[in-house]
TIDO-154763 format. One record per residue (C-alpha): residue number from 1; residue in one letter; chain; x, y, z. Coordinates in pm, whole numbers, plus 50000, padded with zeros to 5 digits. Layout:
<atom seq="NUM" type="a" mol="A" c1="X" c2="Y" c3="Z"/>
...
// end
This chain:
<atom seq="1" type="m" mol="A" c1="87864" c2="68797" c3="06995"/>
<atom seq="2" type="g" mol="A" c1="88138" c2="68564" c3="06876"/>
<atom seq="3" type="v" mol="A" c1="88327" c2="68303" c3="07017"/>
<atom seq="4" type="k" mol="A" c1="88619" c2="68476" c3="07095"/>
<atom seq="5" type="d" mol="A" c1="88393" c2="68720" c3="07321"/>
<atom seq="6" type="y" mol="A" c1="88252" c2="68419" c3="07485"/>
<atom seq="7" type="i" mol="A" c1="88601" c2="68271" c3="07525"/>
<atom seq="8" type="s" mol="A" c1="88732" c2="68616" c3="07686"/>
<atom seq="9" type="e" mol="A" c1="88421" c2="68651" c3="07926"/>
<atom seq="10" type="f" mol="A" c1="88457" c2="68313" c3="08048"/>
<atom seq="11" type="m" mol="A" c1="88820" c2="68366" c3="08127"/>
<atom seq="12" type="a" mol="A" c1="88721" c2="68722" c3="08306"/>
<atom seq="13" type="n" mol="A" c1="88460" c2="68504" c3="08504"/>
<atom seq="14" type="r" mol="A" c1="88734" c2="68273" c3="08578"/>
<atom seq="15" type="l" mol="A" c1="88982" c2="68569" c3="08706"/>
<atom seq="16" type="r" mol="A" c1="88686" c2="68746" c3="08917"/>
<atom seq="17" type="w" mol="A" c1="88627" c2="68346" c3="09132"/>
<atom seq="18" type="i" mol="A" c1="88996" c2="68316" c3="09190"/>
<atom seq="19" type="a" mol="A" c1="89008" c2="68649" c3="09272"/>
<atom seq="20" type="f" mol="A" c1="88714" c2="68662" c3="09511"/>
<atom seq="21" type="k" mol="A" c1="88864" c2="68339" c3="09696"/>
<atom seq="22" type="m" mol="A" c1="89194" c2="68508" c3="09704"/>
<atom seq="23" type="n" mol="A" c1="89020" c2="68816" c3="09882"/>
<atom seq="24" type="s" mol="A" c1="88831" c2="68590" c3="10085"/>
<atom seq="25" type="g" mol="A" c1="89095" c2="68399" c3="10247"/>
<atom seq="26" type="k" mol="A" c1="89248" c2="68724" c3="10355"/>
<atom seq="27" type="t" mol="A" c1="88970" c2="68806" c3="10615"/>
<atom seq="28" type="k" mol="A" c1="88882" c2="68439" c3="10699"/>
<atom seq="29" type="k" mol="A" c1="89050" c2="68140" c3="10911"/>
<atom seq="30" type="s" mol="A" c1="89190" c2="67868" c3="10684"/>
<atom seq="31" type="s" mol="A" c1="88912" c2="67606" c3="10726"/>
<atom seq="32" type="d" mol="A" c1="88630" c2="67915" c3="10609"/>
<atom seq="33" type="t" mol="A" c1="88854" c2="67935" c3="10303"/>
<atom seq="34" type="a" mol="A" c1="88885" c2="67542" c3="10257"/>
<atom seq="35" type="r" mol="A" c1="88515" c2="67556" c3="10236"/>
<atom seq="36" type="l" mol="A" c1="88474" c2="67847" c3="10017"/>
<atom seq="37" type="s" mol="A" c1="88673" c2="67724" c3="09722"/>
<atom seq="38" type="r" mol="A" c1="88442" c2="67400" c3="09737"/>
<atom seq="39" type="s" mol="A" c1="88128" c2="67610" c3="09696"/>
<atom seq="40" type="h" mol="A" c1="87986" c2="67700" c3="09360"/>
<atom seq="41" type="v" mol="A" c1="87862" c2="68027" c3="09233"/>
<atom seq="42" type="i" mol="A" c1="87615" c2="68090" c3="08934"/>
<atom seq="43" type="e" mol="A" c1="87649" c2="68444" c3="08750"/>
<atom seq="44" type="v" mol="A" c1="87458" c2="68549" c3="08493"/>
<atom seq="45" type="s" mol="A" c1="87645" c2="68815" c3="08268"/>
<atom seq="46" type="e" mol="A" c1="87493" c2="69136" c3="08067"/>
<atom seq="47" type="s" mol="A" c1="87493" c2="68928" c3="07741"/>
<atom seq="48" type="g" mol="A" c1="87316" c2="68645" c3="07879"/>
<atom seq="49" type="l" mol="A" c1="87621" c2="68402" c3="07938"/>
<atom seq="50" type="v" mol="A" c1="87556" c2="68198" c3="08244"/>
<atom seq="51" type="s" mol="A" c1="87896" c2="68057" c3="08433"/>
<atom seq="52" type="l" mol="A" c1="87878" c2="67777" c3="08695"/>
<atom seq="53" type="m" mol="A" c1="88225" c2="67845" c3="08890"/>
<atom seq="54" type="g" mol="A" c1="88356" c2="67634" c3="09173"/>
<atom seq="55" type="g" mol="A" c1="88180" c2="67317" c3="09314"/>
<atom seq="56" type="k" mol="A" c1="88271" c2="66985" c3="09409"/>
<atom seq="57" type="w" mol="A" c1="88193" c2="66630" c3="09186"/>
<atom seq="58" type="t" mol="A" c1="87978" c2="66501" c3="09515"/>
<atom seq="59" type="s" mol="A" c1="87749" c2="66788" c3="09499"/>
<atom seq="60" type="f" mol="A" c1="87760" c2="66775" c3="09085"/>
<atom seq="61" type="r" mol="A" c1="87355" c2="66688" c3="09036"/>
<atom seq="62" type="h" mol="A" c1="87253" c2="66997" c3="09284"/>
<atom seq="63" type="m" mol="A" c1="87468" c2="67210" c3="09076"/>
<atom seq="64" type="g" mol="A" c1="87352" c2="67104" c3="08754"/>
<atom seq="65" type="e" mol="A" c1="86986" c2="67163" c3="08901"/>
<atom seq="66" type="e" mol="A" c1="87080" c2="67516" c3="09046"/>
<atom seq="67" type="t" mol="A" c1="87250" c2="67647" c3="08655"/>
<atom seq="68" type="v" mol="A" c1="86944" c2="67460" c3="08431"/>
<atom seq="69" type="d" mol="A" c1="86696" c2="67685" c3="08694"/>
<atom seq="70" type="t" mol="A" c1="86888" c2="68000" c3="08629"/>
<atom seq="71" type="i" mol="A" c1="86933" c2="67943" c3="08257"/>
<atom seq="72" type="l" mol="A" c1="86558" c2="67946" c3="08230"/>
<atom seq="73" type="k" mol="A" c1="86507" c2="68201" c3="08454"/>
<atom seq="74" type="a" mol="A" c1="86715" c2="68434" c3="08243"/>
<atom seq="75" type="n" mol="A" c1="86542" c2="68293" c3="07949"/>
<atom seq="76" type="p" mol="A" c1="86201" c2="68260" c3="07980"/>
<atom seq="77" type="d" mol="A" c1="86105" c2="68368" c3="07620"/>
<atom seq="78" type="k" mol="A" c1="86382" c2="68084" c3="07440"/>
<atom seq="79" type="f" mol="A" c1="86280" c2="67771" c3="07621"/>
<atom seq="80" type="e" mol="A" c1="85924" c2="67596" c3="07689"/>
<atom seq="81" type="p" mol="A" c1="86034" c2="67332" c3="08014"/>
<atom seq="82" type="l" mol="A" c1="85772" c2="67024" c3="08007"/>
<atom seq="83" type="h" mol="A" c1="85776" c2="67053" c3="08395"/>
<atom seq="84" type="e" mol="A" c1="85679" c2="67348" c3="08638"/>
<atom seq="85" type="k" mol="A" c1="85940" c2="67186" c3="08857"/>
<atom seq="86" type="t" mol="A" c1="86281" c2="67041" c3="08868"/>
<atom seq="87" type="q" mol="A" c1="86297" c2="66619" c3="08783"/>
<atom seq="88" type="t" mol="A" c1="86639" c2="66582" c3="08895"/>
<atom seq="89" type="l" mol="A" c1="86494" c2="66348" c3="09191"/>
<atom seq="90" type="n" mol="A" c1="86294" c2="66144" c3="08934"/>
<atom seq="91" type="f" mol="A" c1="86652" c2="66044" c3="08750"/>
<atom seq="92" type="n" mol="A" c1="86853" c2="65768" c3="08876"/>
<atom seq="93" type="f" mol="A" c1="87232" c2="65801" c3="08852"/>
<atom seq="94" type="i" mol="A" c1="87412" c2="65634" c3="08567"/>
<atom seq="95" type="g" mol="A" c1="87472" c2="65287" c3="08634"/>
<atom seq="96" type="s" mol="A" c1="87171" c2="65221" c3="08862"/>
<atom seq="97" type="y" mol="A" c1="86962" c2="65085" c3="08569"/>
<atom seq="98" type="s" mol="A" c1="86911" c2="64883" c3="08296"/>
<atom seq="99" type="k" mol="A" c1="86890" c2="64971" c3="07903"/>
<atom seq="100" type="v" mol="A" c1="86548" c2="64777" c3="07910"/>
<atom seq="101" type="e" mol="A" c1="86409" c2="65006" c3="08196"/>
<atom seq="102" type="a" mol="A" c1="86556" c2="65341" c3="08026"/>
<atom seq="103" type="l" mol="A" c1="86357" c2="65212" c3="07679"/>
<atom seq="104" type="e" mol="A" c1="86100" c2="65036" c3="07803"/>
<atom seq="105" type="g" mol="A" c1="86026" c2="65152" c3="08149"/>
<atom seq="106" type="l" mol="A" c1="86049" c2="64758" c3="08285"/>
<atom seq="107" type="i" mol="A" c1="86221" c2="64792" c3="08619"/>
<atom seq="108" type="l" mol="A" c1="86395" c2="64531" c3="08782"/>
<atom seq="109" type="e" mol="A" c1="86469" c2="64457" c3="09202"/>
<atom seq="110" type="p" mol="A" c1="86836" c2="64574" c3="09221"/>
<atom seq="111" type="k" mol="A" c1="86970" c2="64239" c3="09346"/>
<atom seq="112" type="l" mol="A" c1="86833" c2="64076" c3="09078"/>
<atom seq="113" type="l" mol="A" c1="86995" c2="64296" c3="08819"/>
<atom seq="114" type="f" mol="A" c1="87308" c2="64335" c3="08910"/>
<atom seq="115" type="s" mol="A" c1="87297" c2="63993" c3="08926"/>
<atom seq="116" type="q" mol="A" c1="87218" c2="63913" c3="08573"/>
<atom seq="117" type="y" mol="A" c1="87473" c2="64182" c3="08461"/>
<atom seq="118" type="q" mol="A" c1="87751" c2="64005" c3="08660"/>
<atom seq="119" type="d" mol="A" c1="87652" c2="63668" c3="08516"/>
<atom seq="120" type="h" mol="A" c1="87668" c2="63841" c3="08164"/>
<atom seq="121" type="l" mol="A" c1="88021" c2="63939" c3="08233"/>
<atom seq="122" type="v" mol="A" c1="88135" c2="63646" c3="08295"/>
<atom seq="123" type="f" mol="A" c1="87931" c2="63405" c3="08098"/>
<atom seq="124" type="t" mol="A" c1="87933" c2="63617" c3="07785"/>
<atom seq="125" type="r" mol="A" c1="88224" c2="63821" c3="07771"/>
<atom seq="126" type="d" mol="A" c1="88443" c2="63557" c3="07940"/>
<atom seq="127" type="l" mol="A" c1="88557" c2="63764" c3="08259"/>
<atom seq="128" type="p" mol="A" c1="88669" c2="63600" c3="08579"/>
<atom seq="129" type="k" mol="A" c1="88443" c2="63624" c3="08868"/>
<atom seq="130" type="d" mol="A" c1="88643" c2="63861" c3="09094"/>
<atom seq="131" type="v" mol="A" c1="88690" c2="64083" c3="08814"/>
<atom seq="132" type="a" mol="A" c1="88299" c2="64096" c3="08736"/>
<atom seq="133" type="e" mol="A" c1="88234" c2="64171" c3="09103"/>
<atom seq="134" type="h" mol="A" c1="88454" c2="64414" c3="09116"/>
<atom seq="135" type="l" mol="A" c1="88297" c2="64609" c3="08831"/>
<atom seq="136" type="i" mol="A" c1="87975" c2="64556" c3="08901"/>
<atom seq="137" type="h" mol="A" c1="88038" c2="64714" c3="09267"/>
<atom seq="138" type="t" mol="A" c1="88208" c2="65000" c3="09092"/>
<atom seq="139" type="y" mol="A" c1="88004" c2="65091" c3="08783"/>
<atom seq="140" type="g" mol="A" c1="87667" c2="64878" c3="08812"/>
<atom seq="141" type="t" mol="A" c1="87515" c2="64838" c3="08475"/>
<atom seq="142" type="s" mol="A" c1="87776" c2="65054" c3="08367"/>
<atom seq="143" type="s" mol="A" c1="87980" c2="64804" c3="08389"/>
<atom seq="144" type="l" mol="A" c1="87945" c2="64682" c3="08049"/>
<atom seq="145" type="r" mol="A" c1="88065" c2="65014" c3="07846"/>
<atom seq="146" type="v" mol="A" c1="88383" c2="64966" c3="08058"/>
<atom seq="147" type="v" mol="A" c1="88427" c2="64627" c3="07895"/>
<atom seq="148" type="e" mol="A" c1="88306" c2="64675" c3="07550"/>
<atom seq="149" type="l" mol="A" c1="88533" c2="64984" c3="07537"/>
<atom seq="150" type="g" mol="A" c1="88804" c2="64730" c3="07633"/>
<atom seq="151" type="e" mol="A" c1="88673" c2="64491" c3="07364"/>
<atom seq="152" type="i" mol="A" c1="88733" c2="64794" c3="07096"/>
<atom seq="153" type="n" mol="A" c1="89064" c2="64853" c3="07228"/>
<atom seq="154" type="q" mol="A" c1="89162" c2="64527" c3="07175"/>
<atom seq="155" type="k" mol="A" c1="89027" c2="64467" c3="06841"/>
<atom seq="156" type="n" mol="A" c1="89205" c2="64793" c3="06697"/>
<atom seq="157" type="k" mol="A" c1="89551" c2="64658" c3="06906"/>
<atom seq="158" type="s" mol="A" c1="89532" c2="64973" c3="07152"/>
<atom seq="159" type="l" mol="A" c1="89589" c2="65031" c3="07501"/>
<atom seq="160" type="g" mol="A" c1="89338" c2="64953" c3="07730"/>
<atom seq="161" type="t" mol="A" c1="89203" c2="64657" c3="07722"/>
<atom seq="162" type="n" mol="A" c1="89030" c2="64445" c3="07978"/>
<atom seq="163" type="e" mol="A" c1="89324" c2="64265" c3="08066"/>
<atom seq="164" type="r" mol="A" c1="89437" c2="64303" c3="08437"/>
<atom seq="165" type="i" mol="A" c1="89670" c2="64620" c3="08591"/>
<atom seq="166" type="h" mol="A" c1="89826" c2="64373" c3="08839"/>
<atom seq="167" type="p" mol="A" c1="89788" c2="63997" c3="08870"/>
<atom seq="168" type="d" mol="A" c1="89680" c2="64034" c3="09257"/>
<atom seq="169" type="y" mol="A" c1="89416" c2="64325" c3="09208"/>
<atom seq="170" type="p" mol="A" c1="89050" c2="64320" c3="08961"/>
<atom seq="171" type="f" mol="A" c1="89122" c2="64632" c3="08809"/>
<atom seq="172" type="l" mol="A" c1="89124" c2="64618" c3="08429"/>
<atom seq="173" type="k" mol="A" c1="89324" c2="64832" c3="08208"/>
<atom seq="174" type="s" mol="A" c1="89032" c2="64959" c3="08008"/>
<atom seq="175" type="e" mol="A" c1="88927" c2="65144" c3="08315"/>
<atom seq="176" type="i" mol="A" c1="89172" c2="65357" c3="08300"/>
<atom seq="177" type="a" mol="A" c1="89093" c2="65398" c3="07931"/>
<atom seq="178" type="y" mol="A" c1="88745" c2="65475" c3="08047"/>
<atom seq="179" type="a" mol="A" c1="88848" c2="65743" c3="08313"/>
<atom seq="180" type="s" mol="A" c1="89027" c2="65904" c3="08060"/>
<atom seq="181" type="k" mol="A" c1="88774" c2="65902" c3="07809"/>
<atom seq="182" type="n" mol="A" c1="88467" c2="65954" c3="08018"/>
<atom seq="183" type="e" mol="A" c1="88509" c2="66101" c3="08351"/>
<atom seq="184" type="m" mol="A" c1="88822" c2="66358" c3="08292"/>
<atom seq="185" type="a" mol="A" c1="89069" c2="66176" c3="08482"/>
<atom seq="186" type="i" mol="A" c1="89373" c2="66342" c3="08354"/>
<atom seq="187" type="k" mol="A" c1="89704" c2="66291" c3="08624"/>
<atom seq="188" type="p" mol="A" c1="89807" c2="65962" c3="08765"/>
<atom seq="189" type="t" mol="A" c1="89638" c2="66064" c3="09077"/>
<atom seq="190" type="d" mol="A" c1="89328" c2="66044" c3="08888"/>
<atom seq="191" type="i" mol="A" c1="89341" c2="65692" c3="08831"/>
<atom seq="192" type="l" mol="A" c1="89526" c2="65527" c3="09097"/>
<atom seq="193" type="c" mol="A" c1="89361" c2="65700" c3="09414"/>
<atom seq="194" type="r" mol="A" c1="89001" c2="65765" c3="09249"/>
<atom seq="195" type="r" mol="A" c1="88962" c2="65525" c3="08973"/>
<atom seq="196" type="v" mol="A" c1="89117" c2="65232" c3="09060"/>
<atom seq="197" type="p" mol="A" c1="89248" c2="65265" c3="09411"/>
<atom seq="198" type="i" mol="A" c1="89598" c2="65070" c3="09396"/>
<atom seq="199" type="a" mol="A" c1="89753" c2="65355" c3="09569"/>
<atom seq="200" type="f" mol="A" c1="89561" c2="65275" c3="09877"/>
<atom seq="201" type="l" mol="A" c1="89563" c2="64914" c3="09850"/>
<atom seq="202" type="n" mol="A" c1="89963" c2="64846" c3="09774"/>
<atom seq="203" type="k" mol="A" c1="90204" c2="65187" c3="09746"/>
<atom seq="204" type="d" mol="A" c1="90472" c2="64976" c3="09567"/>
<atom seq="205" type="v" mol="A" c1="90249" c2="64850" c3="09320"/>
<atom seq="206" type="a" mol="A" c1="90128" c2="65180" c3="09253"/>
<atom seq="207" type="q" mol="A" c1="90470" c2="65278" c3="09199"/>
// end
């Protein structure tokens, strides 16, 4: 099966999902339709293609877990799992652990860990304290990735540096670049409402 065939099958699955939602909406109340649009469906085609459709960002780990389980169940002769059961709950969220913990297993108390990262941003990366606090609160240890991206953009004379978006708020331009590059942020509302929520704090500034 070629790449074009997989793409065609993917589009067919997508159309079936859309039709499924539309047909369900004809017989159910609007509230049920809204709930349905936030549910997810995992489908295995005759060719073995596993498709995950629908869902919502807040349950992405659960969706991923079910998808992996489906892939393993559908292909018992192609994979040899290291564990009998899923390990999702044994993995922390990105930003909740340090590089040392990931590589060497040294675990620090969260308050101490985030305090060290905040001090690093202030004293080593030369960021204002309010900006450092915001970054740690929002991204955890991943805040260092945001700052490093801003430094790279500064060096390359690109957009998305570690400058404030507005002098009254701690949000940085590098957060916009990070969201676009790593978090699939595309529309202005993705940035102004869901990443750097200036739109909720000051609509005039957002405009």
